C-alpha positions, 0 to 999 in steps of 0.5 A: 503479504510480508512485502506489504509490511516491508513497504513501511520501513521508510516511515518507521518514525511515523509508524511508531507515532501511529502505534503510540497513538493507537495505544492511547486510543485503545487505553481510552477505549478500554477504560470507558467500559470500566467507567460505565460499570462504576457509574452503574454499580457505584454511582447509581447502586452505591450512591456514589460511595466508591470505596468500602473504606470510609472517608469519615467514621464515628469512633464507636462504629470504628471500634465496633468494626475492629471487634471483628477484625484480625490483628493483621487487619487492625494493623492495616487500617489503624495508622490511617485514621485520626480522631478529631474533637467531635469523635469522628475518625478521618482517613488520612491517605489516598493511596490506592494500594493502601486503600485496597488493603483497607477495603479488604480489612473492612469488607467482611467486618462491615457485613457481619456487623450489619447482619448482627444489627439488623437481626438484633442479636447483639449490642455492640457496646455490651459486646465491647464491655464483655471483651474489655472485662475478659468475659470473651476473648478475641479468639472467640470473636474471630471464631464468631466472625468465621461462623458468620462468614461461612453463613454468607456462602460463596459470595464474590468480592464485588457483592461483599463490596456492594453490601459493605458500601450500604453499611458505609452509606448508613454511617454517612447518613448517621453523620449527616452527610448529604448523600444526594450531593455525594452521589451527584458529585461522583456522577459528574466527576466520572461523566466529565472523565468519560468525556475527557477520555472520549475527546482524547480517543477522538483526537488520537483516532483523527491523528492516526487516520491522518498519519496512516493516510500520509504513510500510505500515500508515501508508500504509493508514491515510492512504489510508483517511482520505483516501478517507473524507474525500473521500467525506464531501465528495462531493455526491449527484452524486459518490455517484451516480457511484461505487456504494456497493459500489464505494466499499466495495471501494476503501476496503477491498480496494483499500487492503489490496492497496496496503498489502500491496504496500508491505510487499513493496516495502520488503522485497523491491523495494528489496533486490533491486537492492542484492543484485543489483548487489552480486552482479554486483560480487562476481562480476566480482571472482572472476575465474572467467571464467564471467560470461557465465552471469550474462547467460544467467540474467538474460536467461532470467528476463526473457524468462519474466517478460515472457511471463507478465506480458503474459498476466496483466496484462489479467486483473489489471485485469479482476479488480478490476471483477469484485470490484466486481460481486460486492460489488454483487450480494451487497449487493443480495441481502443488503439485499433478502432480504425482497423476494426471499423474498416474490416467491420469487426465491431461485433467480434471485438465486442464479443471479445471484450464481453468475454474478458469483462464477463470472466472478471465479473463472475470472479468478482461476484464469487468473491463478493458473495463469499465475503457477503456471508461474512458480515451477517455471520459475524453479526450472528456470532456477536449477537449470540455471544451477547445473549450468552453473556446476558443469560449467564450474567443474569443467573450470576446477578440473581445468585448475588455473585455478580453486579449489573455493572460488571456484567455490562463491562464484561459484555463491552470488553467481549464485544471489543475482543470480537470487534478486534477479530472482526477488524482483522477479518475485514483486512483479511478480505483485502490482504490476499488481493493486495498480497497478489498486487504486491507480488506483481509489483515486486516482480517488476522491482526485482527484475534485473535488466539484462542490459546494464552498465559495466562496473568500470565504464570508459566514458572518460576515454570518449571525451571527443566523440567522432562518431565512427560506428563499427560492427565486428562479426555481430550475431544476435538472438532474441531471448528464448529464440532457437536461431539467430536473428542476425549472423556475422554482421560486419561493417563500419559507418564513418563520420560524414558518410551515410550508411544505408541498410535495406532488405526484405521485410523481416530480414533484421534491419530494425533489429540491427539498428536497435543494437546500437543504442543497446535496446538489445545487447549483441549475442556475439561479436561487438559494436564499437564507437570510436573503437570502444565497445559500447558495452564498456560505455554507460548507456547514457553516454552511448545514447547521448551520442545518438540521434534516434528516429524510430520507425513509428513516429512518437510524440508526447503531449505538450507543444511542438516546441517541447517535442523538438526540444525533447533532447535536453533543456540546453537546446536553443530556439535557434537550434529548434527552428534550424532542426525544423527547417532541415526536417521540412516541418517549418511549412506546416508549423507556421500555418498553425496559429501558435506556431511552435507553441501549438499543442500536441495531443497525446500520441500526436493524434492531432497531426498527420503521419508525415508531420509526426515523422518530420517532428521526430526527425527534427527532434533528433537533429536538434540534439546535434548528435554524432550518429544519426539512426533513422529506422525507416523514418522517411516512409510516411514522406512523399518523394519530393519531401524525402529528397529535399529533406535528405539533401538538407540533412546531408548539408546539416550533419556533414560531420556525423555518421548517418545510418538509415534503414529504408524500404525504398531504394530512392531514399538510400540511392546516394548513400556512401554505402548500402548494406543489403540484409537477407535473412539476417546475413549480409548479402552485399555491401557497396554503392547503388551502382556496385550492388546493381552489378554484384548483389542479386538480392539488391537487384531483386529489390531494385527491379521491384521498385525501379523502371528499366530506364532507371536500372540501366541508368544506375539511378532513380529519376 
């Protein structure tokens, strides 16, 4: 799964911006519960009086409070009050750090003074006169404070603050301050601040989603490009290792899985730790005494996640293989529909598809059922935690140790922590499958092609290509095979000559011709072009010299023109038309309404097999190569077209080497040399007439295709 994180390395700046925005979003999200708590506790219950330290206080009240303060507390508050002409002491600081200390200094004296005034136990003016006259000492006053403080019991700081605020409220009322206006101003201010935080949080969330989508789209683009470039560089050995269906699945479904998870990763996985850690930090500062509930919640969620993932993980890994299998079966059926219909095997193929489809469905159902349990279980845990908080919080409120707003804030923070783990759980549902997909993608990206360019290529030595191809004692064995497919092949194909390769089915004809463009590399021996080993040339250089026509004509979606000019943008219209004329394709091209601009469907399904072959031949001719490779490329042509095409081809490419693989003797009858293959070995080399006299394998092929008169005449009619 670390691979999924590594895919983000090319977008470090964007990821950093996303993390900053997530911190901003989390900061706003974590601040809102505190504002809610303040609105309930301060705005509603305390009438908008935010601090114990009053902004204004009467001189006599201030002096009375100082009677119950320690010298240190008096020193803490005295410098920050100034008495005006009306006998009102006004606060002259707004520093939070200073005010926090002043709140601590004022809190207990206000509770004591309030309690004494309510009980009528003391007259403050008389008490002050007695202190001034020396009838009572400050130590005795502090002792009285300690006695009163002990009578309050184990009272939390929030309750002390709440009761002290009631004292301040009475003091403001005594000074004629409009308490309703004070409360409304506080509520409006906090409300507007909450709206501002919500707007900032929304903007951050939108930007995070935008950036995350952009990063994930970039990851998907890079992966598709990387997979495509790697697949294009694969030799036939790697293509045989990865099936076409699997490569398609890895290039589409697997990358889509990774891309989708990248969005969730940036949006949720990075956010969850921020909000979770922030929530824990906030909870520890609420001083509710219920922190143990967080431990219970997290432990319950982790146990649930580990249980469900241990059940689902193996199935996630299996699911991708089943998707591969379904794609493989679907592709085989769709491409083989004519054969399936011809053999009346529709029912059998339907059953084969149904097996692959059902296996995938059963696996998906199992994982979905397991994951379906997760959400109700999570909601049960969350609701249970809520009930537990309310139960314990109600007892705290009843005992005077907790305020309603604090309980509400604690509940919100707890839910934020639980939701953080819930987000991680949701991504954990997709991470295993995306991890499997990433492994499958990496399998392609890390597979090194068996055929690659040499460190020091000799392309410069081949500036003037003649096109002389020579096989020097070539042997070849397929990867994993026990025996050689080709053994000790030696011959030379010279420019201006036609070299034909013939033999029974499976004797290695196509394998031999595939060695020249380095679809495979020889196991032993060497293949040279103009005396240079093709392994010492770059693949691009070798293939630029060749004009290859495969056994099965391959056309690409586009037009006739784009297919014939497939060899390069430098191919002119004149070269295209000349190539089509040589390939005997002009006749059917000109019957079409748009001639060379006529559309070609994907795979060339809207042209016949013969037309497809002729366009493939025209494509090779238009490239004007020095070596032509025809891999049984005339099999779909009728005899007349075959003869005319080969005659025109000989005139057109008189300076190029032509190597033809053929099944029909009539196609290679006039070749300058014919190489007869028999079970991967050279059974004979010579002209048609020479081989009829000296090569038994060629004689057998000739007897199966030519009449007695043709054999005696040494030629085909």
